[in-house]
Every structure is written in C-alpha cells, then in structure tokens.
C-alpha positions in Angstrom: 68.9 9.0 -59.6 72.7 8.6 -59.9 74.5 8.5 -63.2 75.0 4.7 -63.1 71.3 3.9 -62.6 70.3 6.4 -65.3 72.4 4.6 -67.9 70.8 1.3 -67.0 67.2 2.5 -66.9 65.5 1.3 -70.1 62.8 3.9 -69.9 65.3 6.8 -70.1 67.0 8.0 -73.2 70.8 7.5 -73.4 71.2 11.2 -74.2 68.6 14.1 -74.1 68.5 14.8 -77.9 68.2 11.1 -78.9 65.0 11.7 -80.7 65.2 15.5 -81.2 65.7 18.8 -79.6 63.9 18.6 -76.3 64.1 18.5 -72.5 62.3 15.2 -72.2 64.6 12.4 -70.9 62.0 9.6 -71.0 61.7 7.3 -74.0 58.4 7.6 -75.7 57.2 4.0 -76.1 53.5 4.6 -76.7 52.3 5.4 -80.2 49.3 7.5 -81.3 48.5 7.2 -85.0 46.3 9.4 -87.1 45.9 9.4 -90.9 45.9 12.5 -93.1 45.2 13.1 -96.7 48.2 14.5 -98.6 46.7 18.0 -98.5 46.0 17.8 -94.7 49.5 16.6 -94.0 51.0 19.4 -96.1 48.8 21.9 -94.3 49.8 20.5 -90.9 53.5 20.7 -91.7 53.0 24.3 -93.0 51.3 25.4 -89.8 54.0 23.7 -87.7 56.7 25.5 -89.6 54.9 28.9 -89.5 54.7 28.6 -85.7 58.4 27.8 -85.5 58.4 24.2 -84.5 61.3 22.0 -85.5 59.1 19.0 -86.3 55.4 18.2 -86.8 55.6 15.9 -83.8 56.6 18.8 -81.5 53.7 20.8 -82.9 51.3 18.0 -82.3 52.5 17.4 -78.7 52.2 21.1 -78.0 48.5 21.1 -79.2 47.6 17.8 -77.4 49.7 18.3 -74.2 50.3 22.0 -73.9 51.5 21.8 -70.2 53.9 18.9 -70.8 55.2 20.5 -74.0 56.5 23.8 -72.5 60.0 22.4 -71.8 60.2 21.0 -75.4 59.2 24.2 -77.2 62.6 25.1 -78.7 62.2 26.1 -82.3 64.6 25.5 -85.1 65.7 29.2 -84.9 66.3 28.9 -81.2 68.2 25.7 -81.6 70.3 27.3 -84.4 71.0 30.3 -82.2 71.9 28.2 -79.2 74.3 26.1 -81.3 75.9 29.3 -82.7 76.2 30.8 -79.1 77.9 27.6 -77.9 80.3 27.7 -80.8 81.1 31.3 -80.2 81.6 30.7 -76.5 84.0 27.9 -77.4 86.0 30.2 -79.6 86.1 32.9 -76.9 87.2 30.3 -74.3 90.0 29.3 -76.6 91.2 32.8 -77.0 91.0 33.4 -73.3 93.2 30.3 -72.7 95.7 31.6 -75.3 95.9 35.0 -73.6 96.3 33.3 -70.1 99.0 31.1 -71.5 100.9 34.1 -72.9 100.6 35.9 -69.6 102.0 32.9 -67.8 104.9 32.7 -70.2 105.9 36.3 -69.6 107.1 35.5 -66.1 106.8 39.2 -65.4 104.7 39.3 -62.4 103.4 42.6 -61.2 100.1 43.9 -60.1 98.9 44.5 -63.7 99.6 40.9 -64.9 98.2 39.4 -61.8 95.0 41.5 -62.2 94.8 40.5 -65.9 95.1 36.8 -65.0 92.4 37.1 -62.3 90.0 38.8 -64.8 90.7 36.1 -67.4 89.8 33.4 -64.8 86.5 35.2 -64.1 85.8 35.3 -67.9 86.6 31.6 -68.1 84.2 30.8 -65.2 81.5 32.9 -66.8 81.9 31.1 -70.1 81.7 27.7 -68.4 78.5 28.7 -66.6 76.8 30.0 -69.8 77.9 26.9 -71.7 76.6 24.6 -69.0 73.2 26.4 -68.9 72.7 26.6 -72.7 74.3 23.2 -73.5 71.7 21.1 -71.5 69.5 20.5 -74.6 72.0 19.0 -77.0 
C-alpha cells in the first residue's frame, strides 16, 4: 500500500505509536470488557509490571493472543533504552557532521584527509541504518 492510501485508510493508525509502543499499525476498534475488584485490578497491574509490560493492555493481549503479541512485546525498559540509543546516535551524528565540516574547511586535501572523510561518511551511513532500524516503533 503506498503512502497516500495509508493516510486515507481509516482502519490504520496515523502513526505507529498512536496508542502506545507497539508494531501494530491497525486501529483497534473492537472492545473487550472485563470487570475486576480493586484487589484483582491491583494484582493484575502488579503482575504486568513485574513481567516488564509497559501497560496492562499489552499484558492482557500477550496472555490472550500470544502469537499476535510477539511484535508488540517491547517493555518499558526496552523502550527507554531504545529512546536513549536514538538520542545518543543523534548526538554522535551531530559530532560526525561537525568533524566532516571542519575537514572540508581545511582545504588541505591529501590522502589522510580524504581517508578521514571517507571513514566519517561510513560512520554516518551506519548511524542512519541503526537509527532507521531502531526508530520504527516510535
């Protein structure tokens, strides 16, 4: 499905994280309701937190639909780590750009500066690939 049709499809979320941290792109329009006592609810939330789920809904989906939930199983800790990784990569990318800009301003082109620029370009490409792979679940 192309980007234009994705944006017009009412069954798809406008962005992946619209209702949480997950790989699911479809809007959830069906509701399943269950009532708990206060004690049961607190116990359910405690178990979900102990198992590392970022929400009770993720925990419930993993129990009810284990095969469908595997893509959505990012925990709070994993999410925090991914966000920190992306922030660090952004800082590294900025530093690489500053170094490359400085090399370009030197206007002293020899084998060393050319090799340094080539290596910096490789680093930039690597950062872009990592950011793209880890940024999918925003």
